[in-house]
C-alpha positions in Angstrom: 18.5 -2.8 -22.3 16.9 0.4 -23.3 18.4 3.4 -21.7 17.7 7.2 -21.3 19.5 10.2 -19.8 18.0 11.8 -16.8 19.2 15.3 -16.0 19.4 17.8 -13.2 20.8 17.5 -9.6 17.7 16.2 -7.9 16.7 13.6 -10.5 20.2 12.1 -10.6 20.8 12.2 -6.9 17.4 10.7 -6.1 18.0 7.9 -8.8 21.4 7.0 -7.0 19.5 7.2 -3.5 16.6 5.0 -4.7 18.6 2.6 -6.6 15.6 1.4 -8.4 17.3 1.8 -11.9 20.4 0.4 -13.2 22.8 3.4 -13.5 25.5 2.9 -16.2 27.3 6.2 -15.8 27.1 9.7 -14.4 28.1 12.7 -16.8 29.3 15.8 -14.8 30.3 19.2 -16.6 33.9 19.4 -15.8 34.0 23.3 -16.5 31.4 24.1 -14.0 32.2 22.7 -10.6 30.0 23.1 -7.7 29.3 21.6 -4.3 26.2 19.9 -5.4 28.0 18.2 -8.2 30.7 17.1 -5.9 27.9 15.6 -3.8 26.6 13.5 -6.7 30.1 12.3 -7.6 30.9 11.4 -4.0 27.6 9.3 -3.9 28.1 7.8 -7.2 31.7 6.8 -6.2 30.4 5.2 -3.0 28.0 3.1 -5.2 30.8 2.2 -7.6 29.1 4.1 -10.5 31.4 5.5 -13.1 31.6 9.4 -13.4 32.7 11.0 -16.6 33.7 14.5 -16.7 32.4 16.2 -20.0 32.2 19.5 -21.5 28.9 21.5 -21.1 28.3 21.3 -24.8 28.5 17.5 -24.7 26.1 17.4 -21.7 23.7 19.5 -23.6 23.7 16.9 -26.5 23.3 13.9 -24.1 20.4 15.6 -22.0 18.8 17.0 -25.1 18.4 20.3 -23.1 20.5 23.1 -21.4 18.4 22.7 -18.2 20.5 20.0 -16.9 22.4 21.9 -14.1 25.7 20.3 -14.9 24.7 16.7 -14.4 23.2 13.9 -16.3 23.0 10.0 -15.9 22.5 7.2 -18.4 20.0 4.9 -16.9 17.6 2.1 -17.4 13.9 3.0 -18.2 11.8 4.1 -15.2 10.5 0.7 -13.7 6.6 0.5 -13.7 4.8 -1.6 -11.0 1.8 -3.8 -11.4 -1.2 -2.2 -9.8 -2.6 -5.3 -8.1 0.8 -6.3 -6.6 1.1 -2.7 -5.0 -2.5 -2.9 -3.5 -1.8 -6.5 -2.1 1.5 -5.7 -0.7 0.0 -2.7 1.1 -3.0 -4.6 2.5 -0.8 -7.5 3.6 1.4 -5.0 5.7 -1.9 -3.8 7.2 -1.4 -0.2 5.7 -4.0 2.0 4.6 -4.5 2.6 0.9 -4.1 6.0 -0.8 -3.8 6.0 -4.7 -3.9 8.7 -7.2 -5.6 7.8 -10.6 -4.6 10.4 -13.4 -7.1 10.4 -16.2 -5.5 12.1 -19.3 -2.9 14.2 -17.7 -0.8 15.1 -20.9 1.5 17.8 -19.3 4.8 16.5 -18.0 5.2 19.5 -15.7 1.6 18.7 -14.2 2.6 15.0 -14.0 5.8 15.7 -12.3 4.2 18.2 -9.8 1.5 15.6 -8.9 4.1 13.0 -8.4 6.1 15.4 -6.1 3.1 16.0 -3.8 2.1 12.3 -4.0 5.6 11.2 -2.5 5.3 14.0 0.0 2.0 12.7 1.5 3.1 9.0 1.3 0.8 7.9 -1.6 1.3 4.3 -2.2 0.7 4.3 -6.0 0.2 6.8 -8.8 -1.7 5.1 -11.9 -1.8 6.4 -15.6 -3.5 5.0 -18.6 -1.3 3.5 -21.4 -2.9 6.1 -23.8 -3.6 9.9 -23.5 -1.2 10.3 -20.6 2.2 11.8 -20.0 5.0 9.2 -19.4 7.5 9.0 -16.6 10.3 10.5 -18.8 13.3 12.4 -17.9 11.4 15.7 -18.1 8.9 14.5 -15.7 11.7 13.3 -13.1 13.0 16.8 -13.5 9.6 18.3 -13.0 9.0 16.3 -9.7 12.5 17.4 -8.5 13.6 13.6 -8.4 10.4 12.4 -6.5 9.6 10.2 -9.7 12.6 8.1 -8.7 10.7 7.2 -5.1 7.0 6.7 -6.5 5.2 3.3 -7.3 3.7 4.0 -10.8 1.5 1.5 -12.6 0.3 2.1 -16.2 -2.8 0.4 -17.0 -4.5 -0.3 -20.5 -8.0 0.5 -19.3 -8.8 2.8 -16.5 -12.3 1.7 -15.8 -11.1 -1.8 -15.6 -8.6 -0.7 -13.0 -11.2 1.0 -11.1 -13.3 -2.0 -11.0 -10.6 -4.0 -9.9 -9.7 -1.5 -7.0 -13.3 -1.5 -5.9 -13.3 -5.4 -5.8 -10.3 -5.0 -3.3 -12.4 -2.6 -0.9 -10.9 0.8 -2.2 -13.5 3.7 -2.4 -13.0 5.8 -5.6 -13.5 9.6 -5.3 -13.6 11.6 -8.6 -12.5 15.1 -8.5 -15.1 17.1 -10.4 -15.5 20.9 -10.0 -19.3 20.6 -11.0 -20.0 18.1 -8.1 -22.4 19.3 -5.4 -20.4 17.5 -2.6 -17.4 19.2 -1.1 -14.2 17.0 -0.6 -14.2 18.6 2.8 -17.4 17.1 3.8 -16.5 13.4 3.0 -14.6 10.8 5.2 -11.2 10.2 3.5 -9.7 8.2 6.3 -10.3 4.8 4.8 -8.7 3.1 1.7 -9.3 5.5 -1.1 -8.2 6.3 -4.7 -8.8 9.8 -6.0 -9.2 10.2 -9.7 -7.8 13.5 -11.1 -8.9 14.6 -14.6 -7.1 16.2 -17.6 -6.3 19.9 -17.9 -9.0 20.7 -20.0 -11.9 18.3 -20.0 -11.5 16.8 -16.6 -12.3 13.1 -16.0 -13.7 11.3 -19.1 -17.4 10.5 -18.6 -17.0 6.6 -18.6 -14.5 6.9 -16.0 -16.7 9.2 -14.0 -19.4 6.8 -14.3 -17.6 4.3 -12.3 -16.5 6.5 -9.4 -18.3 5.9 -6.0 -18.6 9.6 -5.3 -17.8 12.8 -7.2 -16.3 15.6 -5.1 -15.4 19.3 -5.7 -12.8 21.7 -4.2 -14.8 25.0 -3.0 -13.9 27.8 -4.9 -15.0 31.6 -4.8 -13.4 33.3 -7.4 -14.9 34.0 -10.9 -12.5 31.4 -12.7 -11.3 28.0 -12.1 -8.2 28.9 -10.7 -6.8 25.3 -9.9 -4.9 23.2 -12.7 -4.6 19.6 -12.2 -1.5 19.5 -10.2 -2.7 22.2 -7.8 -6.2 20.5 -7.4 -4.5 16.9 -6.8 -2.3 18.8 -4.0 -5.3 20.1 -2.1 -7.1 16.9 -2.1 -4.0 14.9 -1.4 -3.1 17.2 1.6 -6.8 17.0 2.9 -6.6 13.2 3.0 -3.3 13.6 5.0 -5.1 16.1 7.4 -8.0 13.9 8.0 -5.8 10.8 8.6 -3.6 12.7 11.1 -6.5 13.4 13.5 
């Protein structure tokens, strides 16, 4: 089984709570004790996961970074899900669909931030393409403050094919495009929807854009586009949550 080392208090603690990965052991810097590290050790012990006390220098090597906050964990790779299964499970439970499709999000920090918001608003799936995308790596788990450990994520070979499948299952596809004439605040987002968020520089690729049911924009008044991909994603996801609560 392939493994990786996730690092940081929130990623390790949330991985223990989520219990979606196999956790082989926890490494804690024994020369930097803290209440948070004790909290991780206590949860690991309750789950019968081995905890090793190591020197900070050793943890630096294991994590490949000094930004580990004194804790790391050797775990199985992040478990990806099947997009069709996610949709069908949600539908069988009579729950409304809310999906986020990420087209060419290359920056792990942006991906992590989007995932953190997605978990906060109850998105049932985040979908990424196989190519030209950041992957659910330890750095993404760190950037998401551990939210990655709770999200359903699917990786698809072809985003257009995935969009066609979602349409066939009754999901309306909205593409976020700053050049669109239609404001996101003027459309009904209360039904089963998937929002497509484009990459940091070029936005949604033309072929993907063509297969969206509607293109919407976020109104802005400043002289420059002030929203990066993660900020734009947060705005639209919370507008969907707002509409669905009223």
